[in-house]
N, C-alpha and C positions, 0 to 999 in steps of 0.2 A: 378615328373608328374607320379601317379602312372599308370604300364602298363594296361592291358585293359587283358581280355581273349581269347579274341579272334591272333587267330592264323597271325604276319608278310604277306602282300599283296605279299612284294619287295626283296632282299639285303637291298635296303634302309629303307625300316620298318625296316628290323633286327636289324640294325645295328644304328638306334634310340633309341629302344625298351633297347638294348646296355646299348646308353645313360643314359636314364632313370634311371636304378637302381643308380644314386647317391640320387633321393630322398627321394626309396624307403629301403636304407641304413639311410639316416639323419630318415628318421619317427623307424624306428625302433632302431638307435640309439637315439634317442632322449626319444623314452619311459622305455631305458631300461638308458639313466641319472636322471627323474622323477624320478624311481620305482615306475610306472605308475601297473605294476603285482603287483607288495607287495600290495596294496591299494583294491584292488577286492578282495575280501574272495570267498569261496570253491561254493556258490550261486553266483545270481543275483546279481546287487549296479546298484544301479544306475549313473547317472553322477557326477549329486551334489552332493549327496556323497564322489564319489566317487574324485574332486574337494574339497570336504572339506578337505579328508585326505591329498592331497594333495599343499593345499594352493594352488590351481594354478585356472584362469578362468575358472566356468562352460563352454560357448560356445566354447573357443577355444582346453576343452577337448574335447569335443564330434566331433568335428573337427576333433581332432586327432585318437581315438577311431575307427572311423569311415575306415580313413587311414584305421587303425593298420585292422581292420575287413576283411577287402576288400583281404588284406593279410594272412589272416587266421590266423590272430591274435587278440582271442574275437573273443565271442560272438556275433553280436548283440540281443538282442530279441526284444526290442522295440527301438527309436531312443532315448531313452532317457536312455537306462540300458543296462547291457554288463555285459558277465561273461566269464570267462575260459576257452579256447579251449587248448590241450595240450601243442600244444606253447605256447602262455603266460605262462603257469603254467611253462615254464620251462622257464621261464626267470624272475621269482622269486630267490633275492636273496639267499633261504635257498635252490634254493634245489639243489642237493648233485653233480647233470650233472654237476654247478660251470659259468652257464650260463653267466651268468650277470658278474662275471665276466671279459669273454672273451670281453665283447662286450663293456666293461669300458676299453679292455684296451690302447685304442686308446690316449681315449683324445683332448683336441682342440689343441694339435701341432700335430694329426693322420690330422682333414681335411683338419690342415694349408701346411703341406707337403706336400699332396697329388692338391692338388692346386699348388705347387712348379715342375711338372713335366715335361711341356714345358716348365722352362727353366737350370732343369738335366739331360732333354736328349739334350739341343743347349749343355752344355756347359761340360756334362762326371760328373760336380762338383758333394758333397756330398748339396743339397739345407740345409740340415738343417743348419750346420755351419752359412751361408749369413746369414739364418733368423732371429737365435738366436742369435748368435753373438762367441757362446760358442759348445761348442764336446754334445754329446747329453749326454752321461754323468753324463757330469757337470750340467747340466741341469735337470735333475735329481736330485741330489746333493743340488742342489736348493731351487727344491717344489719337498715337502716332501708327497704331494698329491700325485701327478703325481705318482710320485717312486712307491707309495703303487697301485696305479691303476694298472699298466703297471706287477710288480712283480705278484698281485696276479692272472691278466689276463693272464702269462704266462705258470705258476706254474696250472694258470690253465687248457689249452691250451696241455702244453707239457706231462705235471705228466702224463693217462692216456698213454701219449704215453710210458714208464717206459717197461713195462713188457715186451712189442716187439722187443724195440730194446737188453735189457739184455737173450732173448734168441737166438740174432741173430748174438750175438756180439763172432767169436770163439776162447774159456780160454784154449783151447788146450798151453798144456805148462807155463800158467799163474802161476802163484805166488806173483807177487806186482801189482795188475788194479792201475791207477795215474788216476784221474777223475779231467780233468781240464778244468777249472773255471766253475767248477760240483755246484754255487749255495747253498742252501743250503745243498747237497747232500743224495736230497732222490733217483736220480741214486744209486748213491754209496753204500747206505744202502739195499737196495734190493738186490744189486749184490751179500755185501756180507754175506747176509740172506741165500741167494739160495746155496753159494759156501765156506763153510768154511773150505777153504782151502786156502782163497788167501785173503792175505793182502791190504787192501788199500790206497790211497793217495788221502784227496782232498786238491787239488791249488785251492786259490781263494783269494783277497784283505782281505787286513786285516777286511775292514768293511762288507765283507760283513760272515766268518769265526766268526764276534761276533754274529751274528743272528741262528750261526747252532745249531737248534734246541737236544734240550737233546737224544731223537732217535741216534743221531748220537756221543756221547759226553759218556752216561752211560750205553749204553744195550747194550748185547752178541755182536753184528759184534763191537761196540764204541774200543775192547782192542782188532781186527787186522786194526785200520785205525788208520790214520797219520791226521792233518788238515796241514798245510805249506799256511802258506800266500809266497805270490809272483807277478811276472808283467813274466810271460813267453812268452812276446815281449822283456825281457832284460836280463834274466839269467831262466836255470831251475837244479836242482841243483840233483834231489833228482832223481834217477836210476830206472827201470819199467819194464814189460814185457810190459806193454802194456799200452799206453795214449789215452785217450776218451776224444777228444774232441765237446762237441755234442749242435749245435746249439750256437755257439760261434762265429769263423773260419767264420763264412756265412758274418756277419757283419764288415772284413776291407782286404782292397783291396789282393793283390797276393804277396807287397812285408814285406809285415807284415804274414801274413800268411805263405810264404818260412822262416819269419825267425823262429816266434813260433815252427816252424821242424825243424830247423837245433836247435834248441834251446833244444830241444827234445831228438836229435838224441847224438849230445854230450854228456850231463846224461847218454843214455845208450848203452848199450852195445850191440854185433852184434844179430842180430838176431831178437830184442825188435819191437814191432808192432805198430804203429800209427792208428788212429782209429776217424772220419775224423763224423756226424752226422747231418748230412744235407740234404734239398729235394736240387733233381738230377734233373737237366735244359736238359732235350733231343730235339733233332731236329729231324721230327717234334712234340713239344711240346704233352705232351697228359692230360692236365688238364693247367685251367689256374693256376691254384695253384704258384705252381715256379717260374712261369715268373712273376706273379703280388709278388711277396716275392723275385724276384730279385731283382722290380723296385724300388722297398720295402727298400732294403737294400739300391740302392744308393740315395735314399732319400735321408734317416736317419741317416745309418754311414759312406755314400764311399765304403760301401764293391761291392756282390753280390756274388748270384746264384752259381756253376761250371755244367760243362756239365762234360762224364766221361773222355776226351781228358785235359778238363782243372786241373780234380787235378790230372791227371799226370800227368800236366810239372807241377805245383807247386811240389809236389812229390821230380820228376826229380832234377828240382833244388835246390832243398836243401838235395840233394844227398843220396836220401832213393828209391828205390827197390819198383814201384807199382807191390800192389797184386792184383786189384779190386776193382770190387764195389760188396757188396752185400743191396738188397731191404728185410725194413723188413716191418711188417706187419701193418705201419704207411705209415703218407707224408715223412718221411724219410730212410735215403738210409745212406750204414756202406762204406764209402771209404777207404781203408785199405795202405800201407807201409811200406813197413819195414826197418828196420836199418840194414844196413852191414859194413860192416870191412873195 
């Protein structure tokens, strides 16, 4: 049910309005899946013409467009004609903001998982494995379309954060920087471009290293970068002055996080630092983002977001000195620990 523009009249009405967010989300995500924004030109477009381009039922599409227009996505010129708004234009697949990629991230499994939230809260267990009989990454390996969607969506979401992360990292005394689970190396490439005195190491599994772009293989920063395959839960063999885990360790429980931190500490010299770039939980919560992501990690990976005291505990369990939390100009915070003798 689409919300009205009227203010809620009671606390119960306010909660009910929040629950109706599911229908609005469904309308928006279905529009992205259908690529309706791509089918509407620069001027006004008839519903019939849009339906023809999409191979859709014209009556059902008209109902869909009316619901989107109620949300400010598309403008109803008349009941049979629609035109773009700034919001609908942003949903085009060729828009530089890459909103379409972000909207497509979850796919069908995303809807399924949020429906399993009561079960996950009752048991405290990862719902994904129970639903699909395999872990998340194995599922993606077996479903290339889903894998492409989530990787495209994640990079569209996280790449704009990279400058703020690089700006916030303290690189004092850093000669070797290791990006642990750094994907295709976009953050490492940016950091090496900005800091010609630093050598880099991209630590990833072999599968991901095969798709690292040429920019990290043949550019000037590439001469200061090594690509290393491995599993940081099993062993880390390469010393660095600073290890960064960006949007990686929140996917795992405390036991595995402690193991990864210990493995880095074993490879490093005293004084080396380990930085985790993830959302930060606060009590009381400031925005819905981090608590919602915390539940998402429970559902999908069995992981969690963490408070500052949670981070302090896992760093200390790994034998590291906790150095505190640094905000960035994004939804991520930098949490830092130091290797001790």
